[in-house]
C-alpha positions in Angstrom: -6.5 -9.2 -11.7 -4.3 -12.2 -12.0 -3.9 -11.5 -16.1 -2.9 -8.3 -15.2 -0.4 -8.9 -12.7 1.5 -10.9 -14.9 2.3 -7.6 -17.0 2.5 -5.7 -13.9 5.3 -8.1 -12.9 7.2 -7.7 -16.5 6.8 -4.2 -15.9 8.5 -3.9 -12.3 11.2 -6.0 -13.6 12.0 -4.3 -16.0 12.2 -1.1 -13.9 14.1 -2.8 -11.3 16.8 -4.2 -14.5 16.9 -1.0 -15.9 17.4 1.6 -13.5 18.2 -0.6 -10.3 17.3 1.8 -8.0 19.1 2.3 -4.5 17.1 2.1 -1.5 18.0 5.5 -0.6 16.7 6.6 -4.1 13.3 4.8 -3.9 13.0 6.3 -0.2 13.5 10.1 -1.1 10.9 9.3 -4.1 8.5 8.1 -1.8 9.1 10.6 1.1 5.3 12.6 0.9 6.1 14.7 4.2 4.1 14.9 6.4 2.1 11.5 5.2 4.5 9.4 3.8 7.8 10.3 6.5 11.6 9.4 5.8 11.0 6.5 8.1 7.6 4.6 6.3 9.1 5.4 3.1 12.3 3.7 3.8 10.3 0.8 4.7 8.4 0.8 1.5 11.7 1.0 -0.3 12.9 -2.2 1.2 9.8 -3.8 -0.1 10.8 -3.0 -3.4 14.6 -4.1 -2.9 13.1 -7.4 -1.8 11.1 -7.7 -4.6 14.2 -7.3 -7.3 16.0 -9.6 -5.3 13.8 -12.3 -5.7 12.8 -12.2 -1.9 9.3 -12.2 -2.8 7.9 -13.3 1.1 9.8 -10.4 2.3 8.6 -7.7 -0.4 4.7 -8.9 0.3 5.7 -8.6 4.6 7.4 -5.5 4.4 4.6 -4.3 1.6 1.2 -5.1 2.6 1.4 -3.0 6.0 2.9 0.2 4.2 -0.1 0.2 2.3 -2.5 0.7 5.3 -0.2 2.8 6.7 0.1 5.2 4.1 -3.9 4.7 3.3 -4.5 5.6 6.9 -2.0 8.8 7.1 -3.9 9.8 3.9 -6.9 9.9 5.7 -5.7 11.7 8.7 -4.0 14.4 6.5 -7.6 15.0 4.9 -8.9 15.0 8.6 -11.5 12.2 8.2 -11.3 9.5 11.3 -9.3 6.6 11.5 -9.3 6.0 15.0 -12.4 5.6 17.5 -11.1 7.3 20.7 -11.9 5.6 24.0 -15.3 6.8 25.8 -16.0 5.9 29.2 -15.1 2.4 30.3 -15.1 1.2 26.4 -12.0 0.9 25.0 -10.4 3.1 21.8 -10.6 1.6 18.4 -8.4 1.6 15.1 -10.6 1.5 12.0 -10.3 -1.5 10.1 -8.6 -1.7 6.5 -12.0 -2.3 5.2 -13.1 0.5 6.6 -10.2 3.0 5.5 -10.6 1.6 1.8 -14.4 2.9 1.9 -12.9 6.2 3.0 -10.7 6.6 0.3 -12.4 8.1 -1.9 -13.5 11.1 0.5 -9.8 11.6 0.4 -10.0 12.1 -3.5 -9.2 8.4 -4.6 -10.6 7.5 -7.7 -13.3 4.6 -7.1 -11.5 2.5 -9.5 -8.1 2.2 -7.4 -11.0 1.5 -4.5 -12.1 -1.0 -5.7 -8.8 -2.5 -6.6 -7.5 -2.1 -3.4 -10.8 -3.7 -1.6 -10.1 -6.6 -3.9 -6.8 -7.3 -3.6 -6.6 -6.6 0.3 -9.9 -7.5 2.3 -12.3 -9.2 0.2 -12.6 -12.5 0.6 -16.0 -13.4 -1.8 -14.2 -12.4 -5.0 -10.5 -10.9 -4.2 -7.6 -11.9 -3.2 -7.6 -10.8 0.2 -4.1 -10.7 0.8 -4.3 -8.4 4.2 -5.8 -11.5 6.0 -4.2 -14.4 4.2 -0.9 -13.0 4.4 -0.6 -11.1 7.7 -2.4 -13.8 9.5 -0.4 -16.5 7.9 -3.8 -18.2 6.4 -2.2 -18.9 3.4 0.4 -22.2 2.4 0.3 -21.0 -1.1 4.1 -20.2 -2.4 4.1 -16.1 -2.8 3.9 -15.8 -6.5 6.1 -12.6 -8.0 2.8 -11.4 -10.0 1.0 -11.5 -6.8 3.5 -9.4 -5.0 3.9 -6.9 -8.3 0.2 -6.2 -7.5 0.7 -5.3 -3.7 3.3 -3.1 -5.1 1.6 -1.3 -7.6 -1.1 -0.8 -4.5 1.7 0.9 -2.8 2.6 3.3 -5.6 -0.4 4.2 -6.1 -1.5 5.3 -2.2 2.1 6.6 -2.4 1.2 8.7 -5.4 -1.9 9.6 -3.8 -0.6 11.1 -0.6 1.7 13.1 -2.8 -0.8 14.6 -4.5 -2.8 15.3 -0.9 0.7 17.0 0.1 1.6 18.5 -2.7 1.0 22.5 -2.2 -1.8 24.1 -3.6 0.6 26.0 -6.2 2.0 22.5 -7.6 -1.5 21.1 -8.5 
């Protein structure tokens, strides 16, 4: 995964250098109503701009939650339960990211990408476990641009998957 991250970092840098897309252009590209709203797309666009400006901590902090949000909304769009409502005296619960990733194939995501997301975000045994290590501030390691590149590729994939889901049947 880390070997691939070097290549992905190079590719993302090349895109940024060659095209230098604005936040507005990226947000328009990422929007896939009703799954990815303009507001969520704008936040994701900011993650890419931060990345291209060398502000890797900011890109990571903004990009990681967008992956979970887009995945959650894609599953909701496919009518796959993502919330357990309160029953009686028990409180309701939001489905954990691990479960969302496990259900991604139910929404048509390829199993290889499901494995990639699991290794990148939640696997503490053999993966990077970035969701926990970064969003719960459990790592003192410096943020490597290659790691952020993997997060942005994951964001691009869940965004592309959302676009496919939201596309009218006639466009598929």
